[in-house]
DRENTORMI-360471 format. One record per residue: residue number from 1; x, y, z of N, C-alpha, C in turn. Coordinates in Angstrom, 1 decimal. Example, Ala and Ser with C-alpha at 12.3 -4.5 7.8 and 13.67 -1.06 7.14 Angstrom:
<drendos>
   lodo       nx       ny       nz      cax      cay      caz       cx       cy       cz
      1     13.2     -5.7      7.8     12.3     -4.5      7.8     13.2     -3.3      7.8
      2     12.8     -2.2      7.1     13.7     -1.1      7.1     12.9      0.0      7.9
</drendos>
This chain:
<drendos>
   lodo       nx       ny       nz      cax      cay      caz       cx       cy       cz
      1      8.4    -24.9    -10.7      9.0    -25.6     -9.7      8.2    -25.5     -8.4
      2      8.0    -26.6     -7.7      7.3    -26.7     -6.5      8.3    -26.5     -5.3
      3      8.0    -25.7     -4.3      8.6    -25.5     -3.1      7.8    -26.1     -2.0
      4      8.5    -26.9     -1.2      7.8    -27.6      0.0      8.3    -26.7      1.2
      5      7.5    -26.2      2.0      7.8    -25.4      3.2      7.5    -26.3      4.5
      6      8.5    -26.7      5.3      8.2    -27.4      6.5      8.5    -26.7      7.7
      7      7.5    -26.4      8.6      7.8    -25.8     10.0      8.1    -27.1     11.0
      8      9.4    -27.0     11.6      9.8    -28.0     12.4      9.7    -27.5     13.9
      9      9.1    -28.2     14.7      9.1    -27.7     16.1     10.3    -27.9     16.8
     10     10.6    -27.2     17.7     11.8    -27.0     18.6     12.0    -28.4     19.4
     11     13.2    -28.7     19.7     13.4    -29.8     20.6     12.7    -29.5     22.0
     12     12.6    -28.3     22.4     11.9    -28.0     23.5     10.3    -28.2     23.6
     13      9.9    -28.4     22.4      8.4    -28.8     22.3      8.1    -30.1     22.0
     14      9.2    -31.0     21.9      9.1    -32.4     21.6      9.1    -33.3     22.9
     15      8.2    -34.2     22.8      8.3    -35.3     23.9      9.6    -36.1     23.7
     16     10.0    -36.3     22.5     11.3    -36.9     22.2     11.9    -36.4     20.9
     17     13.0    -35.7     21.0     13.6    -35.0     19.9     14.1    -36.2     18.9
     18     14.5    -37.3     19.5     15.0    -38.4     18.6     13.7    -38.9     17.7
     19     12.5    -39.0     18.3     11.3    -39.4     17.6     10.9    -38.4     16.5
     20     11.0    -37.1     16.9     10.6    -36.0     16.0     11.6    -36.0     14.9
     21     12.9    -36.2     15.1     13.9    -36.2     14.0     13.6    -37.4     13.1
     22     13.3    -38.5     13.6     13.0    -39.7     12.8     11.8    -39.5     11.8
     23     10.7    -38.9     12.5      9.5    -38.6     11.7      9.8    -37.7     10.6
     24     10.6    -36.6     10.9     11.0    -35.5     10.0     11.8    -36.2      8.9
     25     12.8    -37.0      9.2     13.5    -37.7      8.2     12.7    -38.4      7.2
     26     11.7    -39.2      7.6     10.8    -39.9      6.7     10.1    -39.0      5.8
     27      9.7    -37.8      6.4      9.0    -36.8      5.7      9.9    -36.2      4.4
     28     11.1    -35.9      4.8     11.9    -35.3      3.7     12.4    -36.4      2.7
     29     12.5    -37.6      3.2     12.9    -38.7      2.2     11.7    -38.8      1.3
     30     10.4    -38.7      1.7      9.2    -38.8      1.0      9.2    -37.6     -0.1
     31      9.5    -36.4      0.5      9.4    -35.3     -0.6     10.5    -35.4     -1.5
     32     11.7    -35.9     -1.1     12.7    -35.8     -2.1     12.7    -37.0     -3.0
     33     11.7    -37.8     -2.9     11.5    -39.0     -3.7     10.7    -38.6     -5.0
     34     10.6    -37.3     -5.3      9.9    -36.9     -6.5     10.5    -37.4     -7.7
     35      9.7    -37.6     -8.7     10.1    -38.2    -10.0     10.9    -37.2    -10.9
     36     10.9    -35.9    -10.6     11.6    -34.9    -11.3     12.4    -34.2    -10.3
     37     13.6    -33.5    -10.7     14.3    -32.7     -9.8     13.9    -31.3     -9.5
     38     12.8    -30.8    -10.1     12.4    -29.6    -10.1     11.6    -29.2     -8.8
     39     12.1    -29.2     -7.7     11.6    -28.9     -6.4     12.6    -28.4     -5.4
     40     12.2    -27.7     -4.5     13.0    -27.3     -3.3     12.3    -27.6     -2.0
     41     13.1    -27.8     -0.8     12.6    -28.0      0.4     13.2    -27.0      1.4
     42     12.3    -26.3      2.1     12.7    -25.2      3.0     12.2    -25.6      4.3
     43     13.2    -25.9      5.2     12.9    -26.4      6.7     13.1    -25.2      7.6
     44     12.1    -24.7      8.3     12.2    -23.7      9.2     12.3    -24.2     10.6
     45     13.3    -24.0     11.4     13.5    -24.6     12.7     14.3    -23.8     13.6
     46     14.4    -24.2     14.9     15.3    -23.7     15.8     16.4    -24.5     15.9
     47     16.4    -25.8     15.9     17.5    -26.6     15.9     17.5    -27.6     14.7
     48     18.6    -27.8     14.1     18.5    -28.8     13.0     18.2    -30.2     13.5
     49     17.4    -31.0     12.9     17.2    -32.4     13.4     18.4    -33.2     13.3
     50     18.4    -34.3     14.0     19.4    -35.2     14.0     19.0    -36.4     13.0
     51     19.5    -36.3     11.8     19.0    -37.3     10.9     20.3    -37.8     10.0
     52     20.1    -38.9      9.4     21.2    -39.5      8.5     20.9    -39.4      7.0
     53     20.1    -38.4      6.7     19.8    -38.1      5.3     20.0    -36.7      4.8
     54     20.5    -36.5      3.6     20.9    -35.3      3.2     20.6    -35.2      1.7
     55     20.2    -34.1      1.3     19.7    -33.9     -0.1     20.1    -32.4     -0.6
     56     20.7    -32.2     -1.9     21.0    -30.9     -2.2     19.8    -30.0     -2.3
     57     18.6    -30.5     -2.4     17.5    -29.6     -2.6     16.8    -29.1     -1.1
     58     17.5    -29.6     -0.1     17.0    -29.3      1.1     17.8    -28.2      1.8
     59     17.1    -27.2      2.3     17.7    -25.9      2.8     17.1    -25.8      4.3
     60     18.0    -25.5      5.3     17.4    -25.3      6.8     17.5    -23.8      7.0
     61     16.6    -23.3      7.5     16.4    -21.9      7.8     16.3    -21.8      9.5
     62     17.2    -21.2     10.1     17.1    -21.1     11.5     16.5    -19.9     11.9
     63     15.6    -19.9     12.9     14.9    -18.6     13.4     15.4    -18.4     14.8
     64     15.4    -17.3     15.2     15.8    -16.9     16.6     14.8    -16.4     17.5
     65     13.5    -16.7     17.0     12.3    -16.3     17.9     12.3    -17.2     19.1
     66     11.6    -16.9     20.3     11.5    -17.7     21.3     10.6    -19.0     21.0
     67     11.2    -20.2     21.1     10.3    -21.4     20.6      9.2    -21.7     21.7
     68      8.2    -22.2     21.1      7.2    -22.9     22.0      7.8    -24.1     22.7
     69      7.4    -24.4     23.9      7.9    -25.5     24.6      6.8    -26.6     24.7
     70      7.1    -27.7     25.3      6.2    -28.8     25.4      5.1    -28.5     26.4
     71      5.3    -27.5     27.3      4.2    -27.0     28.2      3.5    -25.8     27.7
     72      3.8    -25.2     26.5      3.1    -24.1     26.0      1.7    -24.4     25.7
     73      1.0    -23.3     25.6     -0.5    -23.6     25.2     -0.6    -24.0     23.8
     74     -1.7    -24.5     23.5     -2.0    -24.9     22.0     -1.9    -23.7     21.2
     75     -2.4    -22.5     21.7     -2.3    -21.2     20.8     -0.9    -20.9     20.6
     76      0.0    -21.1     21.6      1.4    -20.6     21.5      2.1    -21.5     20.5
     77      1.8    -22.8     20.5      2.5    -23.8     19.6      2.0    -23.5     18.1
     78      0.6    -23.1     18.0      0.2    -22.8     16.7      0.7    -21.6     16.2
     79      1.0    -20.5     17.0      1.6    -19.3     16.6      3.1    -19.6     16.1
     80      3.8    -20.5     16.9      5.2    -20.8     16.6      5.2    -21.5     15.2
     81      4.3    -22.4     14.9      4.2    -23.0     13.6      3.9    -22.0     12.4
     82      2.9    -21.1     12.7      2.5    -20.2     11.8      3.7    -19.2     11.4
     83      4.3    -18.7     12.4      5.4    -17.8     12.2      6.6    -18.5     11.4
     84      6.8    -19.8     11.5      7.8    -20.4     10.8      7.2    -20.6      9.3
     85      6.0    -20.9      9.1      5.5    -21.0      7.8      5.6    -19.6      7.1
     86      5.4    -18.6      7.6      5.5    -17.3      6.9      6.8    -17.0      6.6
     87      7.9    -17.3      7.7      9.3    -17.1      7.4      9.6    -18.0      6.2
     88      9.1    -19.1      6.1      9.5    -20.1      5.0      8.9    -19.6      3.6
     89      7.8    -19.1      3.6      7.1    -18.6      2.5      8.0    -17.4      2.0
     90      8.3    -16.5      2.8      9.1    -15.3      2.3     10.4    -15.7      1.7
     91     11.0    -16.7      2.3     12.3    -17.2      1.8     12.1    -18.0      0.5
     92     11.0    -18.9      0.3     10.7    -19.6     -0.8     10.4    -18.6     -2.0
     93      9.9    -17.6     -1.7      9.5    -16.6     -2.8     10.7    -16.0     -3.4
     94     11.9    -16.1     -2.8     13.2    -15.7     -3.5     13.6    -16.7     -4.4
     95     13.1    -17.8     -4.4     13.6    -18.9     -5.3     12.7    -18.8     -6.5
     96     13.0    -19.6     -7.5     12.3    -19.7     -8.8     11.1    -20.5     -8.7
     97     10.5    -20.7     -7.5      9.3    -21.7     -7.4      8.1    -21.0     -8.0
     98      7.2    -21.8     -8.6      6.0    -21.4     -9.3      4.9    -21.5     -8.2
     99      5.0    -22.6     -7.3      4.0    -22.9     -6.4      4.7    -23.2     -5.0
    100      3.8    -23.1     -4.0      4.5    -23.4     -2.5      3.3    -24.4     -1.9
    101      3.8    -25.4     -1.2      3.0    -26.2     -0.5      3.5    -26.3      1.0
    102      2.7    -26.3      1.9      3.0    -26.4      3.3      3.0    -27.9      3.7
    103      4.0    -28.4      4.4      3.9    -29.8      4.8      4.3    -29.9      6.2
    104      3.4    -30.6      7.0      3.7    -30.9      8.3      4.9    -31.9      8.4
    105      5.7    -31.8      9.5      7.0    -32.5      9.6      6.9    -33.9      9.9
    106      5.6    -34.5      9.8      5.4    -36.0     10.1      4.7    -36.6      8.9
    107      4.2    -35.7      8.0      3.4    -36.4      6.9      4.3    -36.8      5.8
    108      3.7    -37.6      4.8      4.4    -38.1      3.6      3.6    -37.6      2.3
    109      4.3    -37.4      1.3      3.5    -36.8      0.1      3.8    -37.8     -1.2
    110      3.0    -37.6     -2.1      3.2    -38.4     -3.4      4.4    -37.8     -4.0
    111      5.1    -38.9     -4.7      6.2    -38.5     -5.5      5.9    -37.9     -6.8
    112      4.6    -37.8     -7.2      4.2    -37.3     -8.4      3.9    -35.7     -8.4
    113      3.9    -35.2     -7.1      3.6    -33.7     -7.1      4.3    -32.8     -7.9
    114      5.6    -32.9     -7.8      6.5    -31.8     -8.6      6.4    -32.0    -10.0
    115      6.2    -33.3    -10.6      6.1    -33.4    -12.0      4.7    -32.8    -12.4
    116      3.7    -33.0    -11.6      2.3    -32.5    -11.9      2.3    -31.1    -11.9
    117      2.9    -30.4    -10.9      2.9    -29.0    -10.8      3.8    -28.3    -12.0
    118      4.8    -29.1    -12.3      5.7    -28.6    -13.4      5.0    -28.3    -14.8
    119      4.0    -29.1    -15.1      3.2    -29.0    -16.3      2.2    -27.9    -16.3
    120      1.8    -27.3    -15.1      0.7    -26.2    -15.0      1.3    -25.1    -14.2
    121      2.3    -24.4    -14.7      2.9    -23.3    -13.8      2.0    -22.1    -13.4
    122      1.0    -22.0    -14.5      0.1    -20.8    -14.3     -1.2    -21.1    -13.3
    123     -1.4    -22.3    -12.9     -2.7    -22.7    -12.3     -2.5    -22.0    -10.9
    124     -3.7    -21.6    -10.3     -3.8    -20.9     -9.1     -3.3    -21.9     -7.9
    125     -3.5    -23.2     -8.1     -3.0    -24.1     -7.2     -4.1    -25.4     -7.1
    126     -3.7    -26.2     -6.1     -4.6    -27.4     -6.0     -4.9    -27.6     -4.4
    127     -6.2    -28.2     -4.2     -6.6    -28.7     -3.0     -6.3    -30.3     -3.1
    128     -5.8    -30.7     -2.0     -5.5    -32.3     -1.9     -6.6    -32.8     -1.1
    129     -7.7    -33.1     -1.8     -8.7    -33.8     -0.9     -8.7    -35.3     -0.8
    130     -7.9    -35.9     -1.7     -7.7    -37.3     -1.6     -6.4    -37.7     -1.0
    131     -6.4    -38.6     -0.2     -5.2    -39.0      0.6     -5.5    -40.2      1.5
    132     -4.6    -40.4      2.4     -4.7    -41.5      3.3     -4.4    -41.1      4.9
    133     -5.1    -41.6      5.7     -4.8    -41.5      7.2     -4.0    -42.8      7.5
    134     -2.9    -42.6      8.3     -2.2    -43.6      8.7     -1.8    -43.6     10.1
    135     -2.0    -44.6     11.0     -1.5    -44.6     12.3      0.0    -45.2     12.4
    136      0.9    -44.5     12.8      2.3    -45.1     12.7      2.4    -46.5     13.2
    137      3.0    -47.3     12.4      3.3    -48.7     12.8      2.1    -49.7     12.4
    138      1.1    -49.2     12.0     -0.1    -50.0     11.5      0.2    -50.8     10.3
    139     -0.5    -51.9      9.9     -0.6    -52.6      8.8     -1.7    -52.1      7.9
    140     -2.4    -51.3      8.4     -3.7    -50.8      7.8     -3.5    -49.2      7.4
    141     -4.2    -48.9      6.3     -4.2    -47.4      6.0     -5.6    -47.2      5.5
    142     -6.1    -45.9      5.8     -7.5    -45.5      5.4     -7.5    -44.4      4.4
    143     -8.2    -44.7      3.3     -8.4    -43.7      2.2     -9.4    -42.7      2.6
    144     -9.1    -41.4      2.4     -9.9    -40.4      2.8    -10.1    -39.4      1.7
    145    -11.3    -39.0      1.2    -11.6    -38.2      0.1    -11.9    -36.7      0.5
    146    -11.8    -36.5      1.9    -11.8    -35.2      2.5    -10.7    -35.0      3.4
    147     -9.6    -35.3      2.9     -8.3    -35.2      3.9     -8.1    -33.8      4.2
    148     -8.4    -32.8      3.4     -8.1    -31.3      3.7     -8.8    -30.8      4.9
    149     -9.9    -31.6      5.5    -10.5    -31.2      6.6     -9.8    -31.5      7.9
    150     -8.8    -32.5      7.8     -8.1    -32.9      9.0     -6.6    -32.8      8.9
    151     -6.1    -32.4      7.7     -4.6    -32.5      7.6     -4.0    -31.2      7.0
    152     -2.9    -30.7      7.7     -2.3    -29.5      7.2     -1.5    -29.5      5.9
    153     -1.2    -30.8      5.4     -0.4    -30.8      4.1     -1.3    -31.1      3.1
    154     -2.3    -30.2      2.7     -3.2    -30.4      1.6     -3.6    -29.3      0.8
    155     -2.6    -28.3      0.7     -2.7    -27.2     -0.1     -1.5    -26.8     -1.0
    156     -1.7    -26.6     -2.2     -0.6    -26.1     -3.1     -1.1    -24.8     -3.8
    157     -0.3    -23.7     -3.4     -0.8    -22.3     -4.0      0.3    -21.8     -4.8
    158     -0.2    -21.0     -5.9      0.9    -20.3     -6.8      1.6    -19.3     -5.9
    159      2.9    -19.1     -6.1      3.7    -18.3     -5.1      3.4    -16.9     -5.3
    160      3.1    -16.4     -6.4      2.7    -15.0     -6.5      1.5    -14.5     -5.7
    161      0.6    -15.5     -5.7     -0.6    -15.3     -4.9     -0.4    -15.2     -3.4
    162      0.5    -16.2     -3.0      1.0    -16.2     -1.6      1.6    -15.0     -1.2
    163      2.5    -14.5     -2.0      3.2    -13.3     -1.8      2.4    -12.1     -1.6
    164      1.3    -12.0     -2.3      0.3    -10.9     -2.0     -0.3    -11.0     -0.6
    165     -0.7    -12.2     -0.3     -1.2    -12.4      1.0     -0.3    -12.1      2.2
    166      0.9    -12.7      2.1      1.9    -12.6      3.1      2.3    -11.1      3.3
    167      2.4    -10.4      2.3      2.8     -9.0      2.4      1.8     -8.3      3.3
    168      0.6     -8.7      3.4     -0.4     -8.0      4.3     -0.4     -8.3      5.8
    169      0.6     -9.2      6.1      0.6     -9.8      7.5      1.4     -8.8      8.4
    170      1.0     -8.6      9.5      1.7     -8.0     10.7      2.0     -9.0     11.6
    171      3.2     -9.6     11.8      3.4    -10.6     12.6      3.2    -10.3     14.1
    172      3.7     -9.1     14.4      3.5     -8.6     15.8      2.0     -8.6     16.3
    173      1.2     -8.0     15.2     -0.3     -8.1     15.6     -0.8     -9.4     15.6
    174     -0.3    -10.3     14.8     -0.9    -11.7     14.8     -0.6    -12.5     16.1
    175      0.7    -12.1     16.5      1.1    -12.7     17.9      0.2    -12.2     19.2
    176     -0.3    -11.0     19.0     -1.0    -10.4     20.1     -2.6    -10.8     20.0
    177     -3.0    -11.1     18.7     -4.5    -11.4     18.5     -4.7    -12.9     18.3
    178     -3.7    -13.6     17.9     -3.7    -14.9     17.6     -4.5    -15.3     16.4
    179     -4.7    -14.3     15.7     -5.5    -14.5     14.4     -4.6    -15.2     13.4
    180     -5.2    -16.2     12.7     -4.4    -16.9     11.7     -4.8    -16.5     10.3
    181     -3.9    -16.1      9.5     -4.2    -15.8      8.1     -4.9    -17.0      7.5
    182     -5.8    -16.8      6.6     -6.7    -17.9      6.0     -5.8    -19.0      5.4
    183     -4.6    -18.6      4.6     -3.9    -19.6      3.9     -3.1    -20.5      4.9
    184     -3.0    -20.2      6.2     -2.3    -21.1      7.1     -3.3    -22.1      7.8
    185     -4.6    -21.9      7.5     -5.6    -22.8      8.0     -6.1    -23.7      6.9
    186     -5.7    -25.0      6.9     -6.0    -25.9      5.8     -7.4    -26.0      5.5
    187     -8.3    -25.9      6.4     -9.8    -26.1      6.1    -10.4    -24.9      5.4
    188     -9.7    -23.8      5.5    -10.3    -22.5      5.1     -9.7    -22.1      3.7
    189     -8.7    -22.6      3.3     -8.0    -22.2      2.1     -8.8    -22.2      0.9
    190     -9.5    -23.4      0.6    -10.2    -23.4     -0.7    -11.2    -22.5     -0.8
    191    -12.2    -22.3      0.3    -13.3    -21.5      0.2    -12.9    -20.1      0.1
    192    -11.8    -19.7      0.9    -11.2    -18.3      0.9    -10.8    -18.0     -0.6
    193    -10.0    -18.8     -1.2     -9.6    -18.6     -2.6    -10.8    -18.5     -3.4
    194    -11.7    -19.3     -3.4    -12.9    -19.1     -4.3    -13.6    -17.8     -4.1
    195    -13.7    -17.2     -2.8    -14.3    -16.0     -2.6    -13.4    -14.8     -3.2
    196    -12.2    -15.1     -3.4    -11.3    -14.2     -3.9    -11.2    -14.2     -5.5
    197    -12.0    -15.2     -6.0    -12.0    -15.4     -7.5    -10.7    -16.1     -7.9
    198    -10.1    -16.8     -7.0     -8.8    -17.5     -7.4     -9.0    -19.0     -7.1
    199     -9.9    -19.8     -7.6    -10.4    -21.0     -7.2     -9.1    -22.0     -7.3
    200     -8.9    -23.0     -6.4     -8.2    -24.1     -6.5     -8.7    -25.2     -7.2
    201     -7.9    -26.0     -8.0     -8.4    -27.3     -8.6     -8.2    -28.3     -7.6
    202     -9.0    -29.4     -7.8     -8.8    -30.6     -6.9     -7.6    -31.4     -7.5
    203     -6.8    -31.8     -6.7     -5.6    -32.7     -7.3     -6.1    -34.0     -7.7
    204     -6.0    -34.5     -8.9     -6.6    -35.7     -9.5     -6.1    -36.9     -9.0
    205     -5.3    -37.1     -7.9     -4.8    -38.2     -7.4     -4.4    -38.1     -5.9
    206     -4.4    -39.2     -5.1     -4.1    -39.0     -3.7     -2.7    -38.3     -3.5
    207     -2.6    -37.3     -2.7     -1.4    -36.5     -2.7     -0.7    -36.5     -1.4
    208     -1.3    -37.0     -0.2     -0.7    -36.9      1.1     -1.1    -38.1      2.0
    209     -0.2    -38.5      2.8     -0.4    -39.5      3.8     -0.5    -38.6      5.1
    210     -1.5    -38.6      5.8     -1.6    -38.0      7.2     -1.2    -39.0      8.3
    211     -0.3    -38.8      8.8      0.4    -39.6      9.9     -0.2    -39.2     11.3
    212     -0.7    -40.2     12.0     -1.4    -39.9     13.2     -0.7    -40.8     14.3
    213     -1.0    -40.5     15.5     -0.6    -41.4     16.6      0.9    -41.8     16.7
    214      1.7    -40.8     16.3      3.2    -41.0     16.5      3.7    -40.6     17.7
    215      3.0    -40.0     18.6      3.5    -39.5     19.9      4.0    -38.1     19.8
    216      4.1    -37.4     18.6      4.5    -36.1     18.4      3.6    -35.2     17.8
    217      2.2    -35.7     17.5      1.2    -34.8     16.9      0.7    -33.8     17.9
    218      0.5    -32.7     17.3     -0.2    -31.6     18.3     -1.8    -31.9     18.1
    219     -2.2    -32.4     17.0     -3.6    -32.9     16.9     -3.5    -34.2     16.1
    220     -4.6    -34.7     15.8     -4.6    -35.9     15.0     -4.4    -37.1     15.6
    221     -4.7    -37.4     16.9     -4.4    -38.6     17.7     -5.7    -39.0     18.1
    222     -5.8    -40.4     17.9     -7.0    -41.1     18.4     -7.0    -41.0     20.1
    223     -5.8    -41.0     20.6     -5.8    -40.9     22.1     -6.3    -39.5     22.6
    224     -5.9    -38.5     21.8     -6.4    -37.1     22.0     -7.9    -37.1     21.9
    225     -8.3    -37.7     20.9     -9.8    -37.8     20.6    -10.5    -38.4     21.8
    226    -10.0    -39.6     22.3    -10.7    -40.4     23.3    -10.8    -39.5     24.6
    227     -9.6    -38.9     24.9     -9.5    -38.1     26.2    -10.4    -37.0     26.1
    228    -10.6    -36.3     25.0    -11.6    -35.1     24.9    -13.0    -35.6     24.9
    229    -13.3    -36.7     24.2    -14.8    -37.2     24.3    -15.1    -37.8     25.7
    230    -14.2    -38.4     26.3    -14.4    -39.0     27.6    -14.6    -37.9     28.7
    231    -13.9    -36.7     28.5    -14.0    -35.7     29.4    -15.3    -34.9     29.3
    232    -15.8    -35.1     28.1    -17.2    -34.3     27.8    -18.4    -35.2     28.1
    233    -18.2    -36.4     27.7    -19.4    -37.3     27.8    -19.4    -38.3     28.9
    234    -18.2    -38.5     29.4    -18.0    -39.6     30.5    -18.1    -41.0     30.0
    235    -18.1    -41.2     28.9    -18.2    -42.7     28.4    -17.5    -42.8     27.0
    236    -17.2    -44.0     26.7    -16.3    -44.4     25.7    -17.0    -44.9     24.4
    237    -18.4    -45.1     24.4    -19.1    -45.9     23.5    -19.0    -45.1     22.0
    238    -19.1    -43.9     22.0    -19.1    -43.1     20.7    -17.7    -43.3     20.1
    239    -16.7    -43.1     20.9    -15.3    -43.2     20.3    -15.1    -44.6     19.9
    240    -15.5    -45.6     20.6    -15.3    -47.0     20.3    -16.0    -47.2     18.9
    241    -17.2    -46.8     18.6    -17.8    -46.9     17.4    -17.0    -46.1     16.2
    242    -16.6    -44.9     16.6    -15.8    -44.2     15.6    -14.6    -45.0     15.1
    243    -13.8    -45.5     16.2    -12.5    -46.3     15.9    -12.9    -47.6     15.1
    244    -14.0    -48.2     15.6    -14.3    -49.4     14.8    -14.8    -49.2     13.3
    245    -15.4    -48.1     13.1    -15.8    -47.7     11.8    -14.5    -47.4     11.0
    246    -13.6    -46.7     11.4    -12.3    -46.4     10.8    -11.6    -47.6     10.5
    247    -11.5    -48.6     11.4    -10.8    -49.9     11.2    -11.5    -50.7     10.1
    248    -12.9    -50.6     10.1    -13.7    -51.4      9.1    -13.4    -50.7      7.7
    249    -13.3    -49.4      7.6    -13.2    -48.8      6.3    -11.6    -48.6      5.9
    250    -10.8    -49.2      6.6     -9.3    -49.2      6.3     -9.0    -50.4      5.3
    251     -7.9    -50.3      4.7     -7.4    -51.3      3.9     -6.0    -51.7      4.2
    252     -5.6    -52.8      3.8     -4.1    -53.3      4.0     -3.2    -52.2      3.4
    253     -2.2    -51.9      4.0     -1.2    -51.1      3.5     -0.4    -51.8      2.4
    254     -0.6    -51.4      1.1     -0.1    -52.0      0.0      1.3    -51.4     -0.5
    255      2.0    -52.1     -1.1      3.3    -51.8     -1.5      3.3    -50.5     -2.4
    256      2.3    -50.4     -3.3      2.3    -49.3     -4.2      2.1    -48.0     -3.5
    257      1.3    -48.0     -2.3      1.2    -46.8     -1.6      2.5    -46.5     -0.9
    258      3.2    -47.3     -0.3      4.4    -47.2      0.3      5.5    -46.7     -0.7
    259      5.5    -47.0     -2.0      6.4    -46.6     -2.9      6.0    -45.3     -3.4
    260      4.7    -44.9     -3.6      4.4    -43.7     -4.0      4.8    -42.5     -2.9
    261      4.4    -42.8     -1.6      4.7    -41.9     -0.7      6.0    -42.1      0.2
    262      6.8    -43.1     -0.2      7.9    -43.5      0.5      7.8    -43.6      2.0
    263      6.6    -44.4      2.2      6.3    -44.5      3.7      6.8    -45.8      4.1
    264      7.5    -45.8      5.3      8.1    -47.0      5.8      7.9    -46.8      7.4
    265      8.0    -48.1      8.1      7.8    -48.0      9.6      9.1    -47.3     10.2
    266      8.8    -46.7     11.3      9.8    -46.1     12.1     10.0    -46.8     13.4
</drendos>
């Protein structure tokens, strides 16, 4: 059984709690669109989102830690997210799940994930390198064969392996040093698992839609990219070329992609 762990930021860290809730609702609708019932969803939050969707496989876990706010540093927001992920892993480990996947609260996932994991319960896990980049509201979507480099919803790890890594974490020390365990850093997971002799397999189909430019991203925004490059270079030409390239390599948002990922406009 596959467990999905979703860290949901606080209303205090949201530009719009209504928008955050709507994005989250699309995410859990996507997750619960699995083709088999063998999955669980654990949502770690300070406040429950305001949504019109309920599913028996979703469980909300409230934390009483001090939440990051919209004015908190990026490091503080990252720690808030990682703290929730670790809480979620510890809770998911009490279930009968064979594997755990971290999912950002605005991304969408393939409906085939739970059925695929079900047939290989002994596998170390999978790296989701194939997927899509999607700017909310667009009629275009971009296929990406290295999605794990930019998206946090791209690793599935066997639960007993995660348990071993989680047990070694001192949350107090992590909060002081801001060190991030490797399995919480999507770009480092695959290489780290290889070094430990526990390689992840490549998921043989697109597994995630990375949703950008929705107004609630901590990263992954073209506006964020433009501001940073302009501040460093004082000109927009490189960013313009990058955005033009992404537009040129995008494709029309097809109905089969929307169906597989339960992707719909907000």
